Backbone as a ProteinNet text record, in pm:
[ID]
protein_1_A
[PRIMARY]
MPYRLILFDLDDTLSYFEDYWEAACKDAFASFPLTAGLDHDRLFHEYEKWNAILDKQYIAREIDVYTYRNQRFLRALGELGLTATWDEAEAFHALYFSLCERHMVVRPDNIALLTKLSQTYRLGIVTNGTVDVQMRKIRACGIQPFFPDFAIFISDQVGVAKPDARIYQVALNAFAVDAKDTIFIGDSWQNDVQGPRAIGITPIWLRRDPHVPIPDASVRTIDILTDIVHVLQE
[TERTIARY]
-641.4	-500.7	-411.3	-308.2	-217.4	-120.3	-131.4	-43.2	82.4	189.1	316.5	355.3	310.8	354.5	234.2	233.6	132.3	203.1	166.2	219	111.7	153.2	61.8	95.3	-7.4	6.8	36.8	88.7	115.3	8.1	-6.9	-93.7	-241	-307	-447.7	-474.5	-367.4	-381.4	-316.5	-190.2	-120.6	-97.1	-89	-73.4	-193.5	-256.7	-386.4	-379.7	-416.7	-412.9	-489.8	-607.3	-692.1	-632.8	-534.9	-472.6	-395.1	-340.2	-246.8	-270.4	-347.9	-355.5	-395.2	-516.4	-563.7	-483.8	-458.7	-386.4	-245.6	-176.6	-40	-38.4	-135.1	-143.2	-160.1	-253	-280.5	-165.4	-98.6	21.9	128	143.3	243.6	206.2	78.8	35.3	68.5	47.2	70.8	219.2	304.3	447.7	525.7	470.8	543.8	526.2	634.4	623.2	527.6	525	442.7	293.3	257.1	115.4	68.2	158.7	124.5	8.2	0.3	-103.2	-230.1	-241.8	-358.2	-469.8	-586.8	-699.6	-671.1	-635.9	-590.2	-702.4	-824.2	-935.9	-959.2	-955.8	-975.9	-860.3	-738.4	-622.6	-627.4	-666.5	-676	-780.3	-891.8	-995	-937.1	-860.7	-801.4	-691	-613.5	-504.2	-559.7	-666.5	-728.9	-790.9	-851.1	-910.5	-804.2	-693	-587.7	-515.1	-509	-450.7	-530.8	-663.6	-749.2	-732.8	-724.7	-709.6	-575.6	-470.3	-335.9	-310.1	-377	-362	-408.3	-517.6	-566.9	-465.2	-402.1	-301.4	-177.5	-143.5	-28.1	-55.3	-174.6	-210.4	-210.2	-254.9	-256.3	-117.9	-18.6	120.3	136.6	51.7	62.6	161.9	186.4	282.5	363.3	481.5	561.7	526.8	584	547.4	587.8	696.4	742	647.4	600.9	502.5	373.2	332.6	210	214.8	319.2	319.1	351	425.6	456.3	345.4	285.5	181.4	56.4	26.6	-91.8	-74.9	47.8	75.5	69.5	133.8	137.4	-2	-79.8	-214.6	-306.8	-292.6	-376.3	-348.1	-221.3	-187.3	-242.5	-235.8	-288.7	-436.4	-511.4	-654.3	-677	-576.2	-585.2	-514	-473.9	-409.9	-264	-199.4	-59.9	26.5	155.1	248.6	362.1	428.7	545.6	637.3	761.4	857.6	852.4	914.4	924	1000.5	1107.9	1186.5	1104.1	1018.5	931.8	830.6	781.9	690.2	761.1	885.6	964.5	983.7	1013.1	1035.1	906.8	793.7	666.8	640.6	664.5	639.2	727.9	853.9	944.5	893.3	845.8	789.9	663.8	575.1	450.1	478.1	571.2	590.3	659.1	744.8	805	698.1	592.3	483.1	386.4	379.8	293.2	325.6	454.3	495.9	440.1	411	350.4	210.2	143.9	3.2	-18.1	85.5	72.9	63.3	-18.7	-42.4	-11.1	30.4	46	-91.4	-142.1	-274.1	-256.8	-298.6	-278	-337.2	-452.3	-513.3	-421.8	-355.1	-264.4	-141	-90.2	26.4	-9.4	-126.3	-170.5	-189.1	-245.6	-266.3	-133.3	-38.7	90.5	166.6	152.3	215.4	161.5	31	-32.3	8	-0.3	29.8	175.9	265	408.2	447.9	361.6	390.3	369.7	294.6	261.6	309.9	310	337.9	459.6	519.9	619.5	544.6	594.8	523.5	610.7	548.6	620	529.7	590.7	518.4	560.6	462.6	488.7	412.1	483.7	420.2	478.5	396.4	443.5	484.7	588	632.1	783.2	832.2	976.3	1022.8	1148.6	1201.7	1194.7	1237.1	1241.5	1102.9	1004.4	869	806.5	814.9	748.7	813.8	945.5	1012.1	977.6	961.9	923.8	782.8	694.9	560.1	567.2	646.6	658.5	709.7	808.7	862.5	760.8	695.6	603	482.1	442.2	325.8	361.1	488.4	529.3	532.9	533.8	526.1	660	765	893.6	946.4	926.1	978.8	927.1	813.9	756.9	808.6	878.1	919.1	1066.1	1157.3	1298.6	1318.2	1430.8	1454	1433.1	1474	1462.4	1316.8	1224.5	1083	1000.4	1066.7	997.9	1036.7	936.7	960	890.1	970.3	919.9	949.8	849.2	861.7	982	1009.3	1121.4	1253.6	1263.8	1386.1	1389	1273.2	1265.9	1280.5	1226.5	1236.5	1110.4	1010.8	878.9	774.4	654.6	549.2	430.7	356.9	229.3	140.6	67.4	38.5	128.1	247	339.3	373.8	359.5	380.4	520	616	754.2	777.6	705.9	731.9	684.8	574	528	624.4	675.4	767.4	898.1	942.8	1063.1	1042.1	924	893.9	891.9	827.8	823.1	963.7	1045.8	1182.4	1262.4	1243.2	1318.4	1284	1158.7	1115.3	1129.8	1157.6	1163.8	1033.4	922.7	789.4	713	635.1	555.9	432.9	383.3	263.5	144.6	132.1	16.6	16.2	129.9	141.3	135.2	87.9	95.9	-39.7	-63.9	-181.1	-132.6	-209.9	-181.2	-302.6	-279.5	-387.5	-365.4	-468	-456.9	-589.2	-592.8	-718.3	-740.5	-639.7	-652.8	-690.5	-803.7	-846.4	-743.4	-692.5	-596.9	-463.2	-410.4	-275	-266.6	-371.6	-363.9	-451.5	-532	-613.3	-574.2	-594.4	-567.7	-420.3	-332.4	-189.2	-140.9	-161.5	-117	-185.5	-315.5	-389	-335.3	-283.6	-233.1	-114.8	-43	69.6	42.5	-82.9	-120.2	-125.1	-103	-116.3	-264.7	-305.7	-444.5	-464.3	-549.6	-571.6	-686.4	-673.8	-784.4	-800	-915.4	-938.9	-989	-916.7	-959.3	-1049.1	-1178.1	-1275.4	-1311.8	-1235.4	-1250.4	-1378.7	-1435	-1563.3	-1668.8	-1759.8	-1858.3	-1957.5	-1959	-2051.2	-1993	-1864.3	-1801.2	-1840.2	-1892.5	-1931.5	-1810.8	-1834.4	-1729.1	-1726.1	-1617.6	-1613.8	-1621.2	-1572.7	-1568	-1597.1	-1712.5	-1756	-1669.4	-1586.3	-1500.6	-1380.9	-1354.9	-1243	-1289.2	-1212.3	-1247.2	-1227.2	-1324.1	-1323.8	-1336.7	-1260.9	-1274.7	-1297.5	-1365.7	-1397.1	-1295.5	-1236.4	-1130.8	-1015.8	-896.3	-777.8	-778.1	-824.2	-819.1	-908.6	-1000.7	-1085.4	-1005.7	-880.9	-799.3	-780.8	-783.7	-767.7	-878.4	-1001	-1114.2	-1102.8	-1055.3	-1038.2	-936.3	-827.8	-721.8	-762.4	-862	-908	-1008.5	-1056.8	-1158.7	-1098.2
-964.7	-933.3	-1013.1	-1079.2	-1153.5	-1058.3	-1048.5	-961.2	-1037.1	-962.6	-1022.8	-989.3	-873.7	-823.3	-781.6	-821.6	-776.5	-700.5	-574.9	-492.1	-477.8	-493	-484.1	-363.2	-301.9	-216	-307.3	-250.1	-330.9	-312.2	-189.5	-165.3	-181.6	-269.4	-303.4	-369.5	-422.5	-507.4	-642.6	-640.4	-763.3	-770.2	-654.1	-644.6	-567.4	-617.8	-563.8	-490.7	-363.9	-274.5	-331.7	-388.8	-434.3	-552.7	-620.7	-733.7	-688.6	-567.7	-528.8	-390.7	-306.1	-164.6	-141.8	-180.7	-149.5	-223.6	-351.2	-429.7	-375.8	-341.2	-290.1	-152.1	-67.6	65	52.6	-31	-42.7	-110.3	-204.3	-262.8	-155.2	-69.2	37.3	139.6	176.1	269.1	213.3	83.3	20.9	13.5	6.5	-10.9	120	224.2	350.6	431.7	476	543.2	662.2	738.9	859.3	828.7	710.9	678.4	560.5	497.9	374.5	393.4	509.1	530.2	594.3	612.2	679.5	579.8	634.3	553.2	514.1	389.1	347.7	346.9	319.7	324	466.6	560.9	700.9	749.9	714.8	757	696.9	570.5	508.4	579.2	618	691	818.3	893.5	1017.9	989.2	886.4	849.8	807.6	729.6	684.2	801.2	894.1	1012	1093.5	1119.2	1198.8	1121.7	991.1	911.4	929.8	928	944	1082.7	1184.8	1322	1338.3	1291.6	1309.4	1218.1	1103.7	1012.9	1080.8	1154.6	1226.6	1330.5	1398.1	1497.8	1431.6	1314.3	1241	1192.9	1137.9	1091	1207	1324.3	1443.1	1506.2	1445.6	1492.3	1631.7	1660.9	1787.8	1776.7	1654.8	1630.2	1506	1492.4	1372.7	1263.5	1145.4	1029.9	1047.4	1119.4	1138.4	1231	1335.3	1424.1	1348.7	1268.8	1189.6	1100.4	1022.7	924.4	986.5	1096.5	1158	1251	1324	1418.1	1347.6	1228.3	1159.1	1129.8	1102.2	1079.3	1210.3	1313.1	1441.8	1503.2	1494.4	1552	1473.1	1340.7	1259.2	1292	1305.6	1345	1483.1	1572.3	1707	1706.5	1613.1	1602.4	1564.9	1501.6	1463.5	1563.9	1677.3	1782.5	1757.1	1670.7	1636	1679.5	1689.9	1725.2	1623.5	1618.2	1531.9	1596.8	1554.3	1607.1	1524.4	1579.2	1506.6	1375.6	1380.6	1259.6	1154	1198.1	1102.9	1041	1121.7	1068	965.8	993.5	897.2	767.8	781.9	663.8	582.2	651.7	579.1	501.8	566	496.4	372.5	385.3	270	155.3	188.7	86.3	26.8	113.6	67.4	-30.3	6	-81.1	-211.4	-207.9	-333.9	-428.7	-372.3	-453.7	-496.6	-418.5	-455.9	-595.5	-625.4	-752.8	-872.5	-854.1	-962.4	-995.8	-894.6	-909.9	-927.9	-905.1	-929.8	-1079.9	-1116.8	-1259.4	-1297	-1421.1	-1479	-1530.8	-1481.3	-1523.6	-1632.8	-1754.7	-1866.3	-1840.8	-1773.5	-1746.8	-1660.8	-1563.4	-1478	-1555.1	-1641.6	-1721.8	-1813.3	-1875.4	-1963.6	-1884	-1763.2	-1679.1	-1641.5	-1594.5	-1552.8	-1670.9	-1786.6	-1907.4	-1936.5	-1927.3	-1954.3	-1849.1	-1722.6	-1615.4	-1617	-1650.5	-1647.2	-1751.3	-1848.1	-1949.4	-1896.7	-1786.1	-1731.8	-1588.5	-1511.2	-1368.2	-1330	-1219.4	-1156.9	-1068.7	-1062.2	-993.9	-885.8	-772.3	-664.3	-591.5	-512.3	-429.2	-284.6	-194.5	-50.4	9.7	66.6	110.8	242.2	320.5	441.4	407.9	476.2	455.1	454.2	417.6	409.5	265.6	251.2	119.2	24.5	72	-17.8	-69.4	19	-20.5	-113.5	-76.9	-157.5	-294.9	-300.7	-430.9	-521.2	-464	-545.7	-601.5	-524.1	-574.7	-691.1	-673.8	-778.1	-908.3	-897.3	-1018.1	-1079.5	-994.3	-1045.2	-1113.6	-1069.6	-1128.5	-1252.9	-1289.2	-1412.3	-1407.5	-1286.4	-1276.1	-1243.3	-1225.1	-1186.2	-1284.8	-1416.2	-1508.3	-1481.6	-1414.8	-1387.9	-1257	-1177.5	-1044.7	-1021.1	-1054.9	-1023.7	-872.5	-832.5	-689.9	-603.2	-651.9	-569.2	-548	-626.9	-619.7	-539.3	-474.5	-396.4	-250.1	-164.2	-22.4	58.7	116.2	188.2	336.6	419.7	561.9	627.4	592.7	652	624.6	509.4	469.6	521.8	517.4	561.6	713.3	784.8	930.4	1001.1	926.8	981.4	882.4	934.4	851.1	840.5	731.3	721	838.6	899.5	859.7	924.4	970.4	1027.1	919.9	953.1	855.7	795.4	867.9	821.3	693.2	672.6	552.1	426.8	437.5	322.8	297.5	405.8	390.8	326.2	359.4	294.6	143.4	102.1	-41.2	-104.5	-39.9	-93.2	-106.3	-5.3	-8.7	-123.5	-146.3	-252.6	-390	-408.1	-536	-540.6	-424.6	-414.2	-463.6	-417.3	-454.2	-326.2	-328.3	-211.7	-197.2	-74.5	-47.2	-129.4	-146	-217.7	-366.1	-415.7	-556.4	-574.8	-471.2	-468.7	-440.9	-506.8	-482.4	-425.4	-332.2	-282.1	-309.8	-369.7	-404.5	-332.7	-260.2	-194.2	-137.3	-89.5	-45.3	105.1	182	327.9	372.5	442.1	488.3	583	674	771.7	707.1	628.9	576.2	451.2	369.9	238.4	224.5	326.8	327.2	445.8	566.2	684	696.8	672.7	685	589.4	458.3	364.2	386.3	415.4	431.7	548.9	650.1	768.9	737.8	627.3	593.5	466.8	423.3	313.3	176.1	166.9	39.4	12.1	-113.1	-150.3	-163.8	-80.5	-91.9	-187.1	-254.4	-331.1	-283.4	-229.1	-168.3	-271.9	-286.5	-372.7	-289.4	-302.2	-222.3	-300.1	-279.1	-360	-327.4	-210.6	-174	-172.5	-269.8	-278	-162.6	-82	31.2	157.1	154.5	270.1	271.3	384.1	388.9	377.2	323.7	309.5	436.8	513.4	641.3	628.2	517.3	500.1	353.3	328.4	190.7	118.1	191	125.9	55.9	85.9	23.5	-108.5	-212.7	-343.4	-340.7	-395.6	-391.9	-532.8	-560.2	-686.6	-655.3	-746.5	-725.2	-790.5	-900.3	-966.4	-996.7	-1001.3	-1011.4	-1137.1	-1247.2	-1372.9	-1372.6	-1275.9	-1266	-1231.6	-1188.5	-1153.3	-1273.5	-1392.8	-1513.6	-1521.5	-1491.7	-1497.8	-1389.5	-1272	-1163	-1202.7	-1262.5	-1299.5	-1414	-1489.9	-1601.3	-1557.9	-1435.8	-1388.7	-1360.4
-2539.8	-2566.5	-2471	-2522	-2433.5	-2363.2	-2234.1	-2156.9	-2115.8	-2093.1	-2053.6	-1910.5	-1861.9	-1731.7	-1648.5	-1521.5	-1426.5	-1315.1	-1298.6	-1190.7	-1083.2	-958.7	-845.5	-759.3	-705.4	-589.3	-469.7	-360.7	-241.2	-134.6	-84.4	30.4	-5.2	68.2	48.7	-86.5	-146.1	-264.4	-237.1	-195	-155.4	-4.4	59.4	205	257.3	364.5	403.7	537.3	529.5	644	762.5	735.7	845.7	921	860.6	929.2	1053.1	1047	1152.3	1213.2	1149.9	1186.4	1332.1	1371.2	1506.1	1612.8	1590.4	1691.2	1713.2	1604.6	1617.7	1682.1	1646.8	1709.5	1860	1902.4	2045.7	2119.9	2054.8	2115.1	2135.5	2034.1	2043	2149.5	2157.1	2261.6	2400	2418.4	2548.8	2583	2480.8	2503.5	2504.8	2443.7	2430.8	2559.3	2622.4	2753.1	2754.6	2647.1	2644.5	2640.2	2591.3	2572.9	2657.1	2730	2801.8	2898.9	2963.6	3064.2	3012.3	2881.8	2824.3	2793.6	2763.1	2717.4	2572	2549.8	2417.1	2314.1	2356.3	2262.1	2213.4	2305.5	2267	2179.7	2219.1	2141	2001.1	1990.6	1858.4	1772.7	1833.5	1759.4	1698.3	1777.2	1727.1	1625.3	1650.5	1560	1424.2	1427.8	1303.4	1228.1	1301.9	1238.4	1165.2	1232.9	1170.8	1060.9	1074.8	967.2	838.3	849.2	731.1	669.3	753.4	703	631.6	695.5	640.5	521.6	519.2	405.3	276.5	283.9	165.8	119.5	214.8	179	118.5	171.2	117.8	-24.1	-46.7	-180.7	-280	-232.9	-319.1	-332.9	-268.4	-271.5	-211.2	-112.1	-39.9	75.6	123.6	230.4	194.9	256.3	230.3	330.8	310	391.1	537.2	562.2	699.8	776.2	709.1	770.6	797.4	700.8	714.1	837.5	852.5	960.7	1096.5	1100.7	1229.9	1277.4	1183.8	1224	1274.7	1227.2	1278.9	1427.5	1470.5	1612.2	1690.2	1638	1707.1	1717.8	1610.2	1612	1705.2	1705	1793.7	1939.6	1974.2	2111.2	2143.4	2045.4	2065.6	2100.5	2043.5	2074	2220	2280.5	2421.2	2511.6	2453.3	2531.2	2561.9	2483.3	2506.8	2388.6	2412.4	2306	2302.2	2188.6	2172.4	2070.5	2068.7	1972.4	1843.6	1740.5	1613.3	1632.5	1711.6	1736.4	1809.5	1901.4	1971	1874.4	1780.9	1680.3	1592.3	1556.3	1478	1556.5	1685.3	1768.9	1782	1793.8	1802.4	1673.7	1559.3	1432.5	1419.9	1460	1451.6	1538.7	1658.8	1746.8	1685.7	1639.7	1578.5	1465	1376.8	1262.1	1299.6	1401	1445.2	1498.6	1557	1609.1	1498.7	1391.3	1278.5	1228	1222.6	1164.5	1240.7	1369.8	1447.7	1397.3	1342.7	1305.8	1155.6	1076.1	932.8	908.6	814.4	792.4	648.1	632	498.9	457.1	347	300	194	225.7	131.5	-6.4	-14	-144.6	-231.5	-169.2	-245.7	-292	-205.4	-243.6	-360.8	-353.2	-462.1	-591.1	-579	-696.8	-761.3	-681.4	-735.7	-794.7	-732.5	-787	-926.9	-941.7	-1071.3	-1175	-1137.2	-1232.3	-1275.7	-1183.1	-1214.6	-1318.6	-1342.5	-1443.9	-1585.5	-1596.3	-1728.6	-1747.9	-1640.9	-1650.7	-1567.6	-1606	-1520.3	-1420.5	-1298	-1190.6	-1128	-1096	-1029.1	-931.3	-845.4	-748.3	-768.5	-773	-776.1	-659	-562.9	-439.2	-390.3	-324.8	-258.2	-115.6	-67	70.5	80	197	218.1	198.6	162.2	128.6	248	365.4	480.7	516.8	518.7	557.9	454.7	327.8	225.2	209.7	221.2	209.3	327.3	444	559.5	542.3	482.6	453.5	354.6	250.6	148	209.5	296	360.2	455.9	537.3	638.6	576.3	457.5	390.7	310	308.3	242.8	91.5	34	-112.1	-177.4	-98.6	-156.2	-260.5	-245.5	-347.5	-488.9	-500.3	-632.6	-692.9	-611.1	-655.1	-620.3	-711.5	-686.6	-676.1	-622.3	-596.5	-720	-837.3	-957.7	-999	-940.3	-977.3	-877.4	-781.5	-678.3	-694.8	-710.3	-737.3	-628.3	-538.9	-422.3	-441.9	-421	-454.5	-388.4	-264.3	-192	-263.1	-325.7	-395.1	-538.9	-605.2	-744.6	-754.8	-655.7	-656.7	-700.2	-744.5	-777.5	-727.8	-701	-643.2	-737.8	-725.2	-796	-754.2	-844.6	-982.4	-1088.5	-1051.1	-1149.8	-1253.6	-1380.2	-1488.1	-1486.8	-1432.5	-1439.4	-1360.2	-1251.1	-1171.8	-1246	-1319.3	-1398.8	-1515	-1572.5	-1684.7	-1640.2	-1519.9	-1466.2	-1459.5	-1415.5	-1407.9	-1546.8	-1641.3	-1778	-1836.1	-1812.6	-1865.4	-1804.4	-1674.7	-1606.7	-1663.4	-1700	-1756.5	-1908.9	-1969.9	-2116.1	-2178.9	-2121.9	-2168.9	-2201.4	-2308.4	-2346.4	-2257.6	-2247.6	-2168.3	-2217	-2347.4	-2402.7	-2364.7	-2319.8	-2280.7	-2129.5	-2059.5	-1913.4	-1850.4	-1737.7	-1653	-1520.5	-1465.2	-1330.6	-1243.2	-1125.9	-1033.5	-901.1	-855.3	-725.9	-681.1	-557.1	-496.6	-502.9	-541.9	-546.9	-687.6	-698.9	-831.2	-891.6	-811.5	-862.6	-896.8	-804.1	-820.3	-906.7	-903.8	-966.2	-1090.5	-1117.1	-1238.9	-1327	-1275.9	-1358.1	-1395.2	-1298.7	-1325.6	-1433	-1416.8	-1520	-1655.1	-1651.9	-1777.8	-1858.9	-1789.7	-1859	-1950.3	-1922.9	-2010.7	-2091.9	-2094.2	-2182.3	-2119.4	-1987.8	-1917	-1892.9	-1904.1	-1876	-1725.3	-1664.9	-1520.4	-1487.9	-1376.5	-1319.5	-1175.7	-1147	-1016.3	-917	-807.3	-698	-606.6	-627.4	-551.1	-425.3	-321.2	-200.4	-124.5	-148.1	-87.7	-197.9	-199.8	-308.5	-310.3	-203.9	-198	-263.9	-293.9	-358.4	-506	-556.5	-697.6	-790	-908.5	-1009	-1093.4	-1088.9	-1160.7	-1312.4	-1366.3	-1511.6	-1541.9	-1601.3	-1625.4	-1727.7	-1801.1	-1900.4	-1836.2	-1709.3	-1638.1	-1578	-1602.9	-1547.3	-1395.4	-1323.3	-1177.4	-1121.4	-1015.1	-943.1	-795.4	-726.4	-585.2	-492.5	-537.6	-460.8	-556	-502.2	-586.4	-672.5	-617.6	-692.3	-815.9	-825.2	-944.5	-1069.5	-1052.3	-1168.3	-1260.8	-1205.3	-1287.1	-1391.7	-1351.5	-1444.5	-1551.5	-1512.6	-1609	-1715.5	-1673.8	-1767.4	-1859.6	-1819.3	-1902.3	-2007.7	-1997.9	-2092.6	-2229.5
[MASK]
++++++++++++++++++++++++++++++++++++++++++++++++++++++++++++++++++++++++++++++++++++++++++++++++++++++++++++++++++++++++++++++++++++++++++++++++++++++++++++++++++++++++++++++++++++++++++++++++++++++++++++++++++++++++++++++++++++++++++

């Protein structure tokens, strides 16, 4: 089937957590007055643990993004017998994310891929998160030229988050393209496969961990993003 529109997830699809996560966290721990004198390896271990726990709650829509990002800091400090205020957690996140940009990288393979795809398809991003954070990631990764503002759909701005069907429909409406003419590519089974498929978009699952089982063999799966070129040529 000839598709007209390709929608991408952002986090761990076009922007990669492992590029900046640990380095930016430890830079922030070293610079933030409340954590500067702590064991940064131990603190990172606790921070990463709570990030994983709270991420599941955020994906399940049990907590909002602000609770997710602030509580991981507060809970990690609690594991070390320390406390902080909500405002201090907000300040830490702002520092952390300002440092993330130092470690985010432009991946030439992704730029080449988007250059090729943009010659044939319309391209968009549908992502969960806040506008300021997600837009800074898009700029830092060098992909903004491929996605004008009207082609970027961020849950904080749209008012609903993946996997709610309404956020995908907002994207389809903006492009005036039908679901049957659209592909969605992302790494989250719930947000990037089940959500789009529920309204008729063809999902392609970016299974970044080859050891993770495929829940439904009827869904097309790729291991690296650039493999999408081969799928589209079939």
